[in-house]
C-alpha positions in Angstrom: 0.0 0.0 0.0 2.8 2.4 0.9 4.5 1.7 -2.4 1.4 2.3 -4.4 0.7 5.6 -2.6 4.4 6.5 -3.0 4.3 5.6 -6.7 1.1 7.5 -7.1 2.8 10.6 -5.5 5.9 10.1 -7.6 3.7 9.8 -10.6 1.7 12.8 -9.7 4.8 14.9 -10.0 5.4 13.3 -13.4 3.0 14.3 -16.2 2.5 14.9 -19.9 3.5 14.1 -23.4 1.8 15.5 -26.4 -1.0 17.9 -27.6 -3.9 16.5 -29.5 -3.6 16.7 -33.3 -4.6 20.0 -34.7 -3.8 21.9 -31.4 -1.2 24.6 -31.3 2.0 23.7 -29.6 2.1 24.5 -25.8 4.3 27.5 -25.0 6.7 26.8 -22.1 6.0 30.0 -20.3 2.5 28.5 -19.4 4.3 26.1 -17.1 6.4 28.6 -15.1 3.7 28.8 -12.4 5.0 25.2 -11.5 8.4 26.7 -10.5 9.6 26.8 -7.0 9.7 24.7 -3.8 6.4 23.3 -2.6 5.4 21.7 0.6 2.3 19.4 0.8 -0.3 20.5 3.3 -2.6 17.5 3.4 0.0 14.9 4.1 -0.6 11.6 6.0 0.3 12.1 9.7 4.0 11.9 10.4 4.9 12.5 6.7 6.3 15.6 5.0 6.1 15.6 1.3 7.8 18.2 -1.0 8.2 18.9 -4.7 10.9 21.2 -6.2 10.6 22.4 -9.8 13.2 24.1 -11.9 13.3 25.4 -15.5 16.1 23.8 -17.3 15.3 25.5 -20.6 12.3 26.9 -22.4 11.4 23.4 -23.4 12.3 21.5 -20.2 11.3 21.5 -16.5 12.9 19.2 -14.0 11.2 18.2 -10.7 11.9 16.2 -7.7 9.4 14.9 -5.3 10.1 13.2 -2.0 8.5 12.2 1.3 10.2 12.3 4.6 9.0 10.3 7.6 10.9 11.0 11.0 13.7 12.7 8.9 14.3 9.7 6.5 13.4 9.8 2.9 10.7 7.0 2.3 9.9 7.9 -1.3 11.5 9.9 -4.1 10.8 10.5 -7.7 12.5 12.4 -10.6 10.3 14.3 -13.0 11.1 15.7 -16.3 8.6 17.8 -18.3 9.9 18.0 -21.8 8.6 19.5 -25.1 9.8 18.2 -28.4 8.2 19.0 -31.9 5.4 20.8 -30.3 4.4 18.0 -28.0 4.9 17.8 -24.1 5.8 14.6 -22.2 5.9 14.2 -18.4 8.5 11.5 -17.4 8.4 10.2 -13.9 11.1 7.7 -12.4 11.5 6.3 -9.0 14.8 4.7 -7.8 13.3 1.2 -8.2 12.3 1.8 -11.9 14.8 1.2 -14.8 12.9 3.5 -17.1 10.6 6.5 -16.5 6.8 6.2 -16.8 5.7 8.5 -19.6 2.4 10.6 -19.5 1.0 12.5 -22.4 -0.4 16.0 -22.0 -4.1 15.8 -22.8 -5.1 19.3 -21.6 -3.4 22.6 -21.0 -4.7 26.0 -20.1 -3.5 29.0 -18.1 -2.3 27.6 -14.8 -3.5 24.0 -15.4 -2.5 20.9 -17.1 -3.7 17.2 -17.4 -1.5 14.3 -18.4 -2.7 10.7 -19.0 -1.3 7.2 -19.5 -3.9 4.5 -19.8 -1.5 1.7 -20.1 -0.8 1.5 -16.4 -3.1 0.8 -13.6 -2.5 3.7 -11.3 -2.5 6.6 -11.8 -3.9 6.9 -15.3 -4.5 10.7 -14.8 -2.3 13.4 -13.3 -3.7 16.9 -12.9 -1.9 20.1 -11.6 -3.5 23.5 -11.2 -2.6 26.8 -9.5 -5.4 28.1 -7.1 -4.4 31.4 -5.7 -0.9 30.9 -4.1 -1.5 27.2 -3.8 -0.4 24.4 -6.1 -3.1 21.7 -6.4 -2.6 18.3 -7.8 -4.5 15.0 -8.1 -3.6 11.4 -9.3 -6.4 9.2 -10.2 -7.8 6.3 -12.2 -11.5 5.3 -12.7 -12.0 4.1 -9.2 -9.7 6.2 -6.9 -8.3 9.8 -6.6 -5.6 11.2 -4.3 -5.5 15.0 -3.8 -2.5 17.1 -3.1 -2.5 20.6 -1.7 0.9 22.4 -1.7 2.1 25.8 -0.5 5.4 27.5 -1.4 8.1 26.7 1.1 11.4 28.6 1.7 
């Protein structure tokens, strides 16, 4: 169960691949709202979860998500959000995985994106959006959803 939640959290940080056919390419500045250090507010008791996002280039963002319990790292994932030929991919990798899990961007609007991967059990959908000064996210499939509520940390 912990591995499933950890993978879900890691995958949450991961997200996106391509824009639907006929859509305009996504401009990278639309994702700058994701930048910074974030701390989860609605974590399980005893856990502290963080996400840190940086802009590598106009076409690439890098993120790391990790959860601490009693000062020890109990989960971690590396995330890369990359645009190539007008399409975005979110790649998420945990230390246990040999290759990253790829999510395709299915929706993008100001301060919001949705990425999907129907070839895995959970999560099949990753959503991120900005609500005021908070970063919100959820990971889900047809039968379950896990919400994330982050605030900027120093």
